[in-house]
C-alpha positions, 0 to 999 in steps of 0.5 A, spaced: 468 463 628 474 468 627 480 464 626 479 457 623 483 451 622 485 448 615 487 441 614 492 440 607 491 433 603 498 433 599 505 435 599 507 436 592 508 443 588 501 445 588 500 443 596 506 447 597 504 453 594 497 453 597 500 452 604 504 458 602 498 462 600 494 460 606 499 462 611 499 469 609 491 469 611 490 472 618 484 468 619 486 461 617 491 457 621 494 450 618 493 445 623 495 438 619 498 436 613 496 429 610 500 425 605 502 418 602 509 421 602 512 421 609 518 425 607 515 431 603 509 431 608 513 432 614 517 437 611 511 441 609 507 440 616 514 442 620 514 448 615 507 451 618 508 448 625 502 443 623 501 436 625 503 430 620 498 425 619 500 420 614 492 418 612 488 423 609 482 419 612 484 421 619 485 428 617 478 429 615 475 426 621 480 430 625 476 434 631 481 440 630 480 441 623 474 446 620 476 445 613 480 441 608 484 443 602 485 438 597 492 438 593 492 431 590 492 427 583 486 428 579 483 421 580 482 422 588 479 429 588 472 427 589 473 422 594 477 426 599 472 432 598 466 427 599 469 424 605 471 431 608 464 434 606 461 428 610 465 430 616 462 437 616 468 440 613 469 446 608 472 444 602 477 447 597 479 442 592 484 443 586 481 443 579 479 439 576 473 438 581 472 430 579 474 424 575 467 423 573 460 426 572 457 422 578 462 424 583 462 431 581 454 431 582 455 428 589 460 433 591 456 439 589 450 435 592 453 434 599 456 441 599 449 444 599 446 439 604 451 440 609 451 448 607 459 448 607 463 452 602 466 448 597 470 452 592 474 449 586 481 452 585 479 456 578 482 463 579 477 467 574 473 469 580 478 473 583 482 475 576 481 482 574 483 481 567 478 475 566 472 480 569 475 485 564 474 480 558 467 478 561 465 485 561 468 486 554 464 480 551 458 481 554 457 488 549 459 485 543 453 480 541 453 473 540 459 468 540 460 465 533 467 461 534 472 461 540 479 457 539 484 455 543 491 452 541 497 450 545 503 447 543 509 445 548 515 442 546 517 438 553 513 434 558 513 438 564 516 437 571 512 431 572 510 427 566 509 421 570 503 424 572 500 429 567 502 424 561 498 418 565 491 417 563 488 413 569 491 418 574 490 425 570 485 423 565 486 425 557 489 432 556 482 436 556 481 434 563 488 436 566 488 442 561 481 444 564 483 451 567 483 453 559 476 450 559 473 453 565 474 461 563 470 459 556 464 456 560 464 462 564 464 467 559 459 463 554 455 458 558 455 450 558 456 446 551 450 442 548 454 437 544 462 435 544 466 431 539 474 430 540 479 426 538 486 424 540 493 421 538 498 418 543 505 416 542 509 411 546 503 409 550 504 403 555 500 398 559 499 403 565 496 409 560 503 413 560 505 416 554 510 420 551 507 425 547 500 427 545 495 431 540 488 432 543 482 436 539 476 438 542 470 441 539 463 443 542 457 447 540 454 451 546 447 451 548 447 459 547 450 458 540 457 458 537 462 453 536 468 452 541 475 449 539 481 447 544 487 443 541 493 441 546 499 438 543 505 436 548 512 433 548 512 435 540 517 437 536 517 445 536 522 450 538 518 454 543 511 453 547 506 457 543 499 459 546 493 463 542 486 464 544 480 468 540 473 469 541 470 471 535 463 475 536 458 479 532 461 485 534 469 484 534 474 479 536 477 478 543 484 475 542 491 473 546 497 471 542 501 471 547 502 479 548 496 480 552 488 481 551 486 485 545 479 487 542 480 487 534 474 490 530 474 493 523 475 500 526 482 498 530 485 494 535 484 496 543 488 493 549 484 490 554 486 492 561 484 489 568 479 492 572 481 495 578 486 494 583 489 487 585 484 482 587 484 477 593 487 470 592 482 464 591 484 462 597 483 468 601 476 468 597 474 461 600 476 463 607 472 470 607 466 465 604 467 461 610 467 466 615 461 470 612 457 464 612 457 465 604 456 458 601 452 460 595 457 464 591 462 458 591 457 453 589 455 458 583 462 458 581 463 450 582 457 449 578 461 452 572 467 448 574 462 442 573 460 444 566 467 445 564 468 437 567 462 435 563 466 438 557 472 434 558 469 428 560 465 428 554 471 429 550 474 422 553 467 419 552 467 421 544 474 419 543 473 412 546 466 411 542 468 415 536 462 419 536 459 426 538 456 426 545 450 430 546 449 433 553 443 433 557 
């Protein structure tokens, strides 16, 4: 196969951005777009010379589609991915991988049995900065503690989606892209504890503001903590990250990544030149018949959602969740 046909599911901002990336790749062609929003779906299809198919189930069965890229709400990712894999399509799915552990396992199991390339949209595998951080922490001994916190004053462009428990899940789940890199650096968690405060919650699970705190114990040792707060009273967004290891502390307080120790502070610079996009990596893997690399990265994505979904369970049951 020298050129393959992509079907895109979704027509919102993520789908528009993803389609723009795919359109830059010579080996790929956008063949069809499926969306429950006829207006935006037809617009996106027309922009890329593709066919508009209202129902995503028809798209995944389309004989001219070799691969499916999923850019829909969190609660539908796994369902579409499973249907596409059952139809022998390669799959690119926006994070998070799934809204339940069983669905996540089913997606991975199908990709392996069908020998299809399944890639979740986490960008760390192609991030030169993340690879530089990974190299740095590997030489600094064991992890003692990692902490991340993010405060945002607004509710974002799509609060009806992000601030919606049934659709996106709790903050730990829709902020999964801040959990994934830590799991990639330090491995899976053995236990999870979490608490959350929601203000203005209605009967449909939508709310006005939140604070979500998650603590984990890593199987390899050390403790991790994430705190997210959205729609809160603050004059500007704040985001901080620290990896405290035996040999030094790697941190980012908004001014780039640095390695701090008693001897001084060193700036961490990206490794090498600009890397390919995550969409390009997926297309290369399809053309090369390399499903194993993508599955290895998807396993990390699965361990990340194990944390976010266990955090949700911990909130509901008000106890520590031990992961087996």
